[in-house]
Structures are given as structure tokens and as C-alpha cells.
C-alpha positions in Angstrom: 25.3 25.7 -13.6 22.2 25.3 -11.4 22.6 25.8 -7.7 24.3 22.9 -6.1 23.4 23.9 -2.5 19.7 23.1 -2.8 18.3 22.1 0.6 21.8 21.4 2.0 22.5 25.1 2.9 21.5 24.6 6.5 23.7 21.6 7.0 26.7 23.4 5.5 26.1 26.5 7.6 26.0 24.2 10.6 29.3 22.7 9.6 30.8 26.2 9.2 29.5 27.2 12.6 30.9 24.1 14.3 34.3 24.6 12.7 34.3 28.4 13.4 36.8 29.1 10.6 37.1 29.7 6.9 40.2 27.6 6.3 39.6 24.0 7.4 41.3 21.0 6.0 38.6 18.5 4.9 39.1 14.9 3.7 36.1 13.7 1.6 36.2 9.9 1.2 33.9 8.9 -1.6 33.6 12.2 -3.4 31.1 10.8 -5.9 30.3 13.5 -8.5 31.8 16.3 -6.4 28.4 17.7 -5.2 29.5 18.0 -1.6 32.9 19.2 -2.7 31.2 22.1 -4.5 29.2 22.8 -1.4 32.3 22.9 0.8 34.0 25.2 -1.7 31.0 27.6 -1.6 30.9 27.5 2.2 34.6 27.9 3.1 36.6 30.6 1.4 40.1 29.1 2.2 39.4 25.4 2.5 41.9 22.7 1.6 39.8 19.8 0.3 41.3 16.3 -0.3 38.9 14.1 -2.2 39.0 10.3 -2.8 36.9 8.7 -5.5 37.7 5.4 -7.3 34.8 5.1 -9.8 35.9 6.2 -13.3 32.4 7.3 -14.2 32.1 9.5 -11.1 35.7 10.8 -11.6 34.8 12.1 -15.1 31.9 14.0 -13.7 33.9 15.3 -10.8 36.7 16.6 -13.1 34.1 18.3 -15.4 32.4 20.3 -12.7 34.9 20.7 -9.8 37.7 22.9 -11.1 39.2 24.7 -8.2 42.8 25.0 -6.9 41.6 24.4 -3.4 40.8 20.7 -4.3 43.0 17.7 -4.8 41.4 14.6 -6.2 42.9 11.2 -5.6 41.6 8.7 -8.1 41.6 5.7 -5.8 39.9 3.8 -3.0 41.0 3.9 0.5 41.4 0.4 1.9 43.4 -1.7 4.4 45.9 -2.6 1.6 47.9 -0.7 -0.9 47.6 -2.1 -4.4 44.8 -3.0 -6.8 41.3 -4.3 -6.1 38.2 -5.3 -8.0 35.6 -2.5 -7.8 32.0 -3.3 -8.3 30.2 -0.5 -10.1 26.6 -0.2 -9.2 23.9 0.7 -11.7 20.1 0.6 -11.6 17.9 1.4 -14.5 16.3 4.9 -14.2 14.2 6.9 -16.5 15.6 10.4 -15.8 18.2 12.3 -13.9 17.1 12.7 -10.3 16.4 16.3 -9.3 19.3 16.4 -6.8 21.7 15.8 -9.8 20.0 18.3 -12.2 23.2 20.2 -12.5 24.7 17.2 -14.5 23.9 17.1 -18.2 21.0 14.6 -18.4 22.3 12.9 -21.6 25.7 12.5 -19.9 24.0 11.1 -16.8 22.3 8.4 -18.9 25.2 7.7 -21.3 27.7 7.1 -18.5 25.2 4.9 -16.6 25.5 7.0 -13.5 22.2 6.1 -11.9 22.9 4.6 -8.4 26.7 4.9 -8.9 27.0 6.0 -5.3 26.4 2.5 -4.2 29.6 1.1 -5.9 31.9 -0.7 -3.6 35.0 -2.8 -3.1 32.6 -5.2 -1.4 31.1 -8.0 -3.6 27.4 -8.9 -3.3 25.3 -5.9 -4.3 22.6 -6.9 -6.6 22.5 -3.9 -9.0 25.8 -3.9 -11.0 26.8 -2.3 -14.2 28.8 -5.3 -15.4 32.0 -7.0 -14.6 34.1 -5.3 -11.9 36.9 -2.9 -12.9 40.4 -2.8 -11.4 41.1 0.3 -9.3 44.1 1.5 -7.3 43.9 1.3 -3.5 45.9 3.1 -0.8 45.9 2.9 2.9 44.7 6.1 4.6 47.7 6.1 6.9 50.1 6.3 4.0 
């Protein structure tokens, strides 16, 4: 796999310096493809990482590339209500995999319609959508 750190190394060194330890507990809300999860894993030797991601497309990529016992993935969205909600998957036509995601197989990136998937939301109204909303599970953060 290509380096995931790219130009983020300075930011993650700063986070490590601010926390001043190798065993933080980190909650990542909106884990996307797991790119920051992988950076956290590289930066902190004994991290406990709790990731939340509701988009089925992103979850499939996350599970393929983030395989570490220090990570727990919750396949849901955090919301003000527990239950189910419509989830609006974003998508925008793109010709190739952006450089920052060059560690993802380019054919898979295209076939799963991943371009702009980070803009997906529980909120209706975004103009670039993949299609009809999908139903996803929601939980309250405090539960």
C-alpha cells in the first residue's frame, strides 16, 4: 500500500505532541475510508480508536484497508435520535482517483462511485447525489 501519511505527517506529529502519550482514546466521527484512522494507527502505538461511518460505500473501503485490533468501527451515524434515517449519498462525476486517495484501487474507486462521498449527509439538499437516499442506523452519542 502507498504511504497514507502524505503531507499530513506534521499534523499528526503535532497531535501526538499535544497529547503527550502513545495510548490515547480517539473517537473519529465520519471515518470515511479510514485514511485518518490509518494515520492515527501509525502515529500512536497503543491507541484505542472508535470510528463511526454510515456510508456503505465508505465502510467497504474502510474494512478492506483498516485491519487492526486497536480499531472498532461502528457502521452508523451519530444523531440526536436512535433509530433509522435517510442518508443522502453524495457523488460527483470525476475522471480519476484523486492523488490523496491513490492508495485505493482506482477501478474500485470508480465502480463504487466514491468520488465526493465525504459530502454525504443526513441533511437533505446537497445537489450532487448518487441516487435515492439509503436507510442507515443512527445512535445518540451519549448512548
